[in-house]
VOLUMKE-657056 format. One line per field, with one value per atom (N, C-alpha, C): residue in three letters; chain; atom name; x, y, z. Coordinates in Angstrom, 2 decimals. Layout:
N
aa	c(Ala,...)
ch	c(A,...)
at	c(CA,...)
u	c(X,...)
v	c(Y,...)
w	c(Z,...)
This chain:
101
aa	c(Met,Met,Met,Glu,Glu,Glu,Ser,Ser,Ser,Thr,Thr,Thr,Gly,Gly,Gly,Asn,Asn,Asn,Asp,Asp,Asp,Thr,Thr,Thr,Ala,Ala,Ala,His,His,His,Val,Val,Val,Phe,Phe,Phe,Ala,Ala,Ala,Val,Val,Val,Ser,Ser,Ser,Glu,Glu,Glu,Asp,Asp,Asp,Ser,Ser,Ser,Val,Val,Val,Asp,Asp,Asp,Ile,Ile,Ile,Tyr,Tyr,Tyr,Asp,Asp,Asp,Asp,Asp,Asp,Leu,Leu,Leu,Asp,Asp,Asp,Leu,Leu,Leu,Asn,Asn,Asn,Asn,Asn,Asn,Phe,Phe,Phe,Ser,Ser,Ser,Thr,Thr,Thr,Ser,Ser,Ser,Glu,Glu,Glu,Lys,Lys,Lys,Ser,Ser,Ser,Ser,Ser,Ser,Pro,Pro,Pro,Asn,Asn,Asn,Pro,Pro,Pro,Ser,Ser,Ser,Gln,Gln,Gln,Leu,Leu,Leu,Lys,Lys,Lys,Glu,Glu,Glu,Ser,Ser,Ser,Met,Met,Met,Asp,Asp,Asp,Leu,Leu,Leu,Tyr,Tyr,Tyr,Glu,Glu,Glu,Glu,Glu,Glu,Ile,Ile,Ile,Val,Val,Val,Thr,Thr,Thr,Glu,Glu,Glu,Glu,Glu,Glu,Gln,Gln,Gln,Gln,Gln,Gln,Gly,Gly,Gly,Arg,Arg,Arg,Glu,Glu,Glu,Ser,Ser,Ser,Ser,Ser,Ser,Tyr,Tyr,Tyr,Thr,Thr,Thr,Glu,Glu,Glu,Leu,Leu,Leu,Lys,Lys,Lys,Ser,Ser,Ser,Arg,Arg,Arg,Phe,Phe,Phe,Gln,Gln,Gln,Ala,Ala,Ala,Ala,Ala,Ala,Gln,Gln,Gln,His,His,His,Gln,Gln,Gln,Ile,Ile,Ile,Lys,Lys,Lys,Glu,Glu,Glu,Leu,Leu,Leu,His,His,His,Arg,Arg,Arg,Arg,Arg,Arg,Leu,Leu,Leu,Gln,Gln,Gln,Gln,Gln,Gln,Met,Met,Met,Glu,Glu,Glu,Ile,Ile,Ile,Gln,Gln,Gln,Val,Val,Val,Arg,Arg,Arg,Glu,Glu,Glu,Arg,Arg,Arg,Ser,Ser,Ser,Leu,Leu,Leu,Ser,Ser,Ser,Ser,Ser,Ser,Phe,Phe,Phe)
ch	c(A,A,A,A,A,A,A,A,A,A,A,A,A,A,A,A,A,A,A,A,A,A,A,A,A,A,A,A,A,A,A,A,A,A,A,A,A,A,A,A,A,A,A,A,A,A,A,A,A,A,A,A,A,A,A,A,A,A,A,A,A,A,A,A,A,A,A,A,A,A,A,A,A,A,A,A,A,A,A,A,A,A,A,A,A,A,A,A,A,A,A,A,A,A,A,A,A,A,A,A,A,A,A,A,A,A,A,A,A,A,A,A,A,A,A,A,A,A,A,A,A,A,A,A,A,A,A,A,A,A,A,A,A,A,A,A,A,A,A,A,A,A,A,A,A,A,A,A,A,A,A,A,A,A,A,A,A,A,A,A,A,A,A,A,A,A,A,A,A,A,A,A,A,A,A,A,A,A,A,A,A,A,A,A,A,A,A,A,A,A,A,A,A,A,A,A,A,A,A,A,A,A,A,A,A,A,A,A,A,A,A,A,A,A,A,A,A,A,A,A,A,A,A,A,A,A,A,A,A,A,A,A,A,A,A,A,A,A,A,A,A,A,A,A,A,A,A,A,A,A,A,A,A,A,A,A,A,A,A,A,A,A,A,A,A,A,A,A,A,A,A,A,A,A,A,A,A,A,A,A,A,A,A,A,A,A,A,A,A,A,A,A,A,A,A,A,A,A,A,A,A,A,A)
at	c(N,CA,C,N,CA,C,N,CA,C,N,CA,C,N,CA,C,N,CA,C,N,CA,C,N,CA,C,N,CA,C,N,CA,C,N,CA,C,N,CA,C,N,CA,C,N,CA,C,N,CA,C,N,CA,C,N,CA,C,N,CA,C,N,CA,C,N,CA,C,N,CA,C,N,CA,C,N,CA,C,N,CA,C,N,CA,C,N,CA,C,N,CA,C,N,CA,C,N,CA,C,N,CA,C,N,CA,C,N,CA,C,N,CA,C,N,CA,C,N,CA,C,N,CA,C,N,CA,C,N,CA,C,N,CA,C,N,CA,C,N,CA,C,N,CA,C,N,CA,C,N,CA,C,N,CA,C,N,CA,C,N,CA,C,N,CA,C,N,CA,C,N,CA,C,N,CA,C,N,CA,C,N,CA,C,N,CA,C,N,CA,C,N,CA,C,N,CA,C,N,CA,C,N,CA,C,N,CA,C,N,CA,C,N,CA,C,N,CA,C,N,CA,C,N,CA,C,N,CA,C,N,CA,C,N,CA,C,N,CA,C,N,CA,C,N,CA,C,N,CA,C,N,CA,C,N,CA,C,N,CA,C,N,CA,C,N,CA,C,N,CA,C,N,CA,C,N,CA,C,N,CA,C,N,CA,C,N,CA,C,N,CA,C,N,CA,C,N,CA,C,N,CA,C,N,CA,C,N,CA,C,N,CA,C,N,CA,C,N,CA,C,N,CA,C,N,CA,C,N,CA,C,N,CA,C,N,CA,C,N,CA,C,N,CA,C,N,CA,C,N,CA,C)
u	c(-28.77,-29.75,-31.07,-32.13,-33.45,-34.37,-35.24,-36.21,-37.49,-38.11,-39.34,-40.57,-40.36,-41.50,-41.52,-41.03,-40.92,-39.51,-39.38,-38.08,-37.14,-37.65,-36.78,-36.35,-36.99,-36.63,-35.87,-34.73,-33.91,-33.54,-33.46,-33.03,-31.66,-30.70,-29.33,-29.06,-28.37,-27.95,-26.73,-26.81,-25.74,-25.03,-23.73,-22.93,-22.75,-22.68,-22.46,-21.09,-20.15,-18.79,-18.64,-19.64,-19.51,-20.38,-19.92,-20.65,-20.77,-21.95,-22.16,-21.85,-20.69,-20.29,-21.11,-21.83,-22.64,-24.10,-24.41,-25.76,-26.18,-27.39,-27.96,-27.32,-26.58,-25.98,-26.73,-27.48,-28.24,-27.77,-27.01,-26.43,-27.47,-28.66,-29.69,-30.43,-30.19,-30.90,-30.26,-29.08,-28.43,-29.21,-29.48,-30.20,-29.22,-29.75,-28.89,-28.13,-28.68,-27.96,-26.73,-26.79,-25.64,-24.56,-24.94,-23.98,-23.26,-23.85,-23.24,-22.08,-21.32,-20.17,-20.64,-19.81,-20.18,-20.13,-20.95,-20.92,-19.65,-19.28,-18.01,-17.88,-18.97,-18.86,-18.57,-19.17,-18.88,-17.43,-16.96,-15.58,-14.61,-14.91,-14.06,-14.06,-15.22,-15.29,-14.47,-14.55,-13.78,-12.29,-11.88,-10.46,-9.99,-10.83,-10.46,-10.29,-11.20,-11.11,-9.85,-9.56,-8.35,-7.10,-7.04,-5.89,-5.76,-6.90,-6.88,-6.32,-6.74,-6.26,-4.76,-4.31,-2.88,-2.08,-2.57,-1.88,-1.78,-2.88,-2.86,-1.87,-1.83,-0.89,0.55,0.82,2.17,2.57,1.64,1.93,2.20,1.45,1.66,3.04,3.44,4.78,5.87,5.68,6.67,6.77,5.63,5.61,6.33,6.06,6.72,8.22,8.61,10.03,10.70,10.07,10.64,10.80,9.79,9.86,10.98,11.05,12.10,13.48,13.62,14.91,15.32,14.38,14.66,15.08,14.38,14.72,16.08,16.40,17.70,18.82,18.62,19.64,19.82,18.73,18.83,19.60,19.35,20.07,21.55,21.87,23.27,23.95,23.27,23.81,24.06,23.13,23.28,24.47,24.64,25.78,27.09,27.17,28.39,28.69,27.64,27.81,28.28,27.70,28.12,29.56,29.93,31.29,32.28,31.93,32.78,32.96,31.88,31.96,32.79,32.67,33.48,34.96,35.30,36.70,37.21,36.39,36.79,37.04,36.16,36.33,37.60,37.88,39.10,40.34,40.31,41.44,41.62,40.53,40.60,41.16,40.75,41.24,42.73,43.19,44.62,45.41,44.88,45.58,45.68,44.65,44.67,45.66,45.67,46.59,48.04,48.32,49.68,50.10,49.17,49.52,49.70,49.20,49.34,50.69,51.47,52.82,53.80)
v	c(35.94,35.04,35.77,35.18,35.78,34.98,35.65,34.96,34.78,33.64,33.36,33.57,34.15,34.33,33.26,32.11,31.02,31.09,31.21,31.41,30.22,29.03,27.85,27.60,28.21,27.98,29.19,28.95,30.00,29.62,30.63,30.40,31.03,30.24,30.72,30.95,32.03,32.29,31.42,30.57,29.62,30.03,30.18,30.47,29.18,29.30,28.10,27.50,28.30,27.84,27.13,27.23,26.63,25.38,24.47,23.25,23.05,22.74,22.49,21.02,20.77,19.38,18.73,19.54,18.99,18.83,19.11,18.95,17.48,17.25,15.92,15.18,15.87,15.23,15.70,14.80,15.12,14.20,14.73,13.91,13.39,13.97,13.52,12.29,11.85,10.70,9.37,9.33,8.07,7.36,6.09,5.32,4.86,4.40,3.93,2.67,1.88,0.67,1.04,2.17,2.61,3.20,3.70,4.27,3.21,2.04,0.99,0.34,-0.44,-1.14,-2.13,-2.33,-3.33,-4.73,-5.59,-6.97,-7.66,-8.77,-9.44,-9.79,-10.19,-10.54,-9.30,-8.15,-6.92,-6.50,-6.67,-6.33,-7.21,-8.52,-9.44,-9.08,-8.75,-8.35,-7.09,-6.14,-4.91,-5.19,-6.04,-6.37,-7.15,-8.06,-8.80,-7.84,-6.88,-5.89,-5.06,-4.64,-3.86,-4.66,-5.92,-6.76,-6.95,-7.08,-7.25,-5.99,-4.82,-3.56,-3.42,-3.71,-3.61,-4.58,-5.80,-6.80,-6.34,-5.80,-5.32,-4.17,-3.26,-2.14,-2.65,-3.62,-4.18,-4.87,-5.63,-6.29,-5.28,-4.18,-3.12,-2.50,-2.25,-1.69,-2.66,-3.95,-4.96,-5.07,-5.01,-5.09,-3.88,-2.70,-1.49,-1.58,-2.05,-2.18,-3.15,-4.29,-5.30,-4.73,-4.01,-3.43,-2.38,-1.51,-0.49,-1.10,-2.15,-2.82,-3.43,-4.05,-4.65,-3.58,-2.47,-1.38,-0.79,-0.68,-0.16,-1.09,-2.40,-3.37,-3.33,-3.17,-3.07,-1.81,-0.72,0.53,0.37,-0.30,-0.54,-1.39,-2.40,-3.26,-2.45,-1.58,-0.76,0.19,0.77,1.66,0.91,-0.31,-1.11,-1.42,-1.75,-2.06,-0.83,0.32,1.56,1.93,1.71,1.99,1.07,-0.19,-1.15,-0.71,-0.29,0.16,1.43,2.34,3.55,3.21,2.28,1.86,1.26,0.45,-0.13,0.96,1.96,3.05,3.85,4.07,4.80,4.03,2.71,1.87,1.97,1.91,2.00,3.36,4.43,5.76,5.85,5.31,5.33,4.52,3.36,2.52,3.22,3.93,4.64,5.81,6.50,7.64,7.17,6.02,5.47,4.95,4.37,3.81,4.89,6.08,7.15,7.82,7.57,8.16,7.39)
w	c(10.27,10.82,10.91,10.41,10.42,11.31,12.01,12.85,12.07,12.19,11.44,12.30,13.46,14.34,15.40,15.11,16.07,16.64,17.97,18.59,18.41,18.14,18.02,16.59,15.62,14.22,13.69,13.07,12.50,11.08,10.23,8.85,8.72,8.25,8.08,6.60,6.31,4.93,4.68,3.67,3.39,2.11,2.20,1.03,0.24,-1.07,-1.89,-1.65,-1.12,-0.88,0.46,1.32,2.64,2.76,3.60,3.83,5.33,5.78,7.21,7.47,8.06,8.29,9.40,10.15,11.24,10.85,9.57,9.08,9.24,9.63,9.85,11.02,11.85,13.01,14.25,14.83,16.03,17.13,18.06,19.12,20.10,20.09,21.01,20.51,19.28,18.71,19.02,19.67,19.99,21.08,20.86,21.88,22.95,24.06,25.15,24.74,23.84,23.41,22.59,21.85,21.07,21.96,23.13,24.06,24.88,25.00,25.81,25.08,25.80,25.22,24.16,23.14,22.13,22.72,22.16,22.66,22.18,22.78,22.43,20.95,20.30,18.88,18.04,18.40,17.68,17.90,19.13,19.45,18.66,18.59,17.84,16.36,15.80,14.40,14.15,15.08,14.93,14.99,15.92,16.03,14.81,14.30,13.09,11.91,11.79,10.72,10.87,12.09,12.36,11.98,12.38,12.05,10.54,9.87,8.41,7.74,8.22,7.66,7.89,9.12,9.44,8.58,8.41,7.59,6.14,5.59,4.21,4.05,5.01,4.94,5.00,5.85,5.97,4.66,4.08,2.81,1.71,1.72,0.73,0.88,2.13,2.36,1.93,2.26,1.87,0.35,-0.31,-1.77,-2.38,-1.84,-2.33,-2.10,-0.92,-0.61,-1.57,-1.82,-2.71,-4.13,-4.60,-5.94,-6.01,-5.01,-5.01,-4.90,-4.11,-3.97,-5.31,-6.00,-7.30,-8.31,-8.34,-9.26,-8.93,-7.64,-7.21,-7.67,-7.50,-7.92,-9.44,-10.17,-11.64,-12.03,-11.33,-11.62,-11.30,-10.18,-9.84,-10.91,-11.40,-12.45,-13.72,-14.06,-15.25,-15.10,-13.92,-13.67,-13.83,-13.29,-13.41,-14.88,-15.63,-17.05,-17.81,-17.52,-18.19,-17.81,-16.57,-16.12,-16.85,-17.00,-17.72,-19.17,-19.82,-21.20,-21.34,-20.37,-20.38,-20.28,-19.40,-19.27,-20.57,-21.24,-22.52,-23.56,-23.59,-24.55,-24.25,-22.97,-22.59,-23.02,-22.88,-23.29,-24.81,-25.55,-27.01,-27.45,-26.77,-27.12,-26.86,-25.73,-25.41,-26.43,-26.80,-27.78,-29.13,-29.52,-30.81,-30.78,-29.63,-29.56,-29.51,-28.90,-28.85,-30.23,-30.95,-32.25,-33.31,-33.08,-34.06,-33.97,-32.94,-32.81,-33.55)
């Protein structure tokens, strides 16, 4: 940290790898109206937005669940079909081995 001669102004050496996340954040600039409670219409808008976000997330989860359930059922069907074909092949092998005696 270097002093510029003015006690209130300081120059900081900034690495290119670092970012000041508090840059441009001045907590003293908030007006008293921003500190007060939101008015009812702002509160309703916020709650509506919150409900919309929750609803969209729920629909996304339901959609994912439905897709995964469908894929699982298709995989189960494929396993049953492969098992049936394996049994048929085993029967054919036994019949061939019996007929060769």
